[in-house]
N, C-alpha and C positions, 0 to 999 in steps of 0.2 A: 411505572409508566406515567406517573403524575409529576416526576421531577422534570418539569419543562421549563420554558422560558419564563412563565409566570410565577414558577416557584421561588426563584431567586429574589425577586423584589418582595415578595411575601416574607421571605425569611429575614430580610433586612428589616423590613417595617415592623414585623412582630418582635424581633429582637429589641429593637429600639424602644417600642411601647412597653415591653416587659421590664426593661431596666428603669422606666419612669417610676418614680415612688407614688405609692397610692394606698388605697385600703388593704390590699394584699400584702404589700410590704410591712405595713404597720402591724397587721395581725400576726404575721410570721415572727417579727421581732418581739411583739408583746408575748406570744406564747412560748417562744424560745427562752425569753427571760424568766418566764414563770416555771417552765418545766424542763429546761435544757434542750439538747439536740432532739430528743424523742418528741417532745411536743411541736417543736419547729418543723420537723420532717412531716409529721402527721398532718399538721396544718397545711403544709404546702401541698402534700398529695391530695388532700380533700379539696382544696381550692381548685386545683388544676382538674380533678374529676368533674367538677361543675362545668368546665369548658366543653366537655362533650355533650352535656345537656343543652347548652346554648347552640353548639353546632348543629345538633339534630333539630331542635325547634325552628333554627333559621332555615334550614334546608326544607323542612316540611311546610314552611310558610306560616307557622303559628306566630312567630314574632311579628310578621306583617299584620295579622289579625289583632295582635295585642296592641301594636302602635296605633291602629286605626280605631280601638276602642278606648275612649278617654277614661271610662270608669275602671276598665281592667288594668290599664297602665298605671293609673292613680293608686289603685289597690296594691299593686306590685311595688310601686315606688315607696308608699308608706309602710309597706311591710319590711322593705329593705332598709329604709331609713330608721324604723322603729328598732330593728335588730342591731344595726350599727350603733345606735345611741345606747341601747342596752349594754352592749359590749364595752362601750367607752365608760358608761357608768360603773360597771364592774372593775374597771381598772382604777377609776377614781376612788372607789371604795377601798381597793387594795392599798392605794397611796395613802389614804387616811389612816388605815389600820397599821401601816408601816411594816408589812410582811417582809420577812427574809426570804430570798430566793434559794431554791434548792439545787445548789451548784455542786456538780461532782467533783470530788477531790478537796472539798473545802470542809474541814472539821468544824462542827459547831453551827453550820448553816442548817437552818431549819427546813425539814423536808415538807413540801407541800405538793406531792403528786396528785394529779388529778386523774380521774378515769380515762382510759384510752379512747373512749368515745367522745369525750368533751372536745379535744382540739379537732377531731374529725367532723363532729357536728359544727363547730364554729366555723371552720375552714369552708365546709361545703355550702352551708347556709348563707354565708357572707357572699359567696360567689353567685350562687343560683338566684338569690333575692335581689341581686344588684341590677337595676334596670339600665344601667349604663352599659353593662356587658351585653345585655339584649340588644340594645341599639347599635353597639359597636360590631357585634357579630353579624347583625342584619345588614349593616351598610359595608362591612369591610370584607367578609368572605366571598360574597358574589363577584367581586372584581377579580377574583383568581380561580374562578370556576368557568371553564369554557363551556360553550353551549352543547357539546357533545359528551361532556363529563356526566356521570351519575351524580346528581347533586348531593345526595345523603352521604354516599361513601367518600366523595372528594371533601366535603365539609368535615367529616370525621377525621380524615387523613390530616387536614390542615389543623385541626384541633389537636391531633396527636403531636404534630410538631410543636405547636405551642405548649403543650403539656411538657414535653422534654425541656424546651428552653426555659420556661418559667420555673420548672422544678430545680434545674441546675442553678439558676440565680437564687431562688428562695432558700434552697437548702444551703447554699454558700453563706447567705445571711444567717441562717440558724447556727452554722458552724462558727462564724464569726463572733456572734453573740455568746455562744457557749465558751469560746476560747478566752474571752473577756470575764470568765466566771468569778475569779478572786475580786475583781473590782466591782461586779455587780452584786457580789455577796454583801457589800456594804449597805445597811438599811436606808441611808440617805440617798444612795444612788438608785436602789430599787424603788423608793417612794417617788424620786424625780421622774424616773423612767416611766412608771405607771401613770403619774400625774399628766405627763406630756402626752403619752399615747392616747390616754383616756379622754383628755380635752380635745385633741384633734379629732378622735373618732366621733365624739358628740357633736363637734362643730361640722364634720363631714356629713353626718346623719342630718342634722338640721338643715343644712344646705340643700341636701338631696330632697328632703321633704317639701322644701319651699320652690324648687325647681319646676318650671312649666314642662308640660309634655312637649317632646320634639315634634316639629312638623306643624 
């Protein structure tokens, strides 16, 4: 019943926004290069599970309270920035060590499987602690919720659509990274990829920490 005239503009907008490169894209590429398709898929699923958290708090008005509280928003912003910087530093350390990537089908590639919970934790926390997603969902979702719609249910429905689209895109990225496994198994390529993604994550984290509160 929620596939109405407002749904199609939402679908177009959320698809274009999903395809725009950002932290989620970087994290999926980073983790897929580290642990293959498994880590990429788990990271994507965890990132997208965070969307339901943002949809729920947006519908319940918690986001509005958060945005009106300077200290609470600053705390969330610093937590998200710190976590992003920490992930970037981990990549930079890997680049310095010059690890080999665990690429399926490549003999001699050093296996560096991480526990299943690690990509899940990294994906979920990077999304939930991202204040930009809080602001985005608070400003974006209400535009597609009619006055008579149940706000929480409609928000979760729209987040579900976003969940499907984002996973399709991000899992495709993980598969593309995995398909380049023989090339990525080269030590210098692995170090370069780790160095670039790490530096970008650290830069994004620093920029996030220095940004002013919206409004």
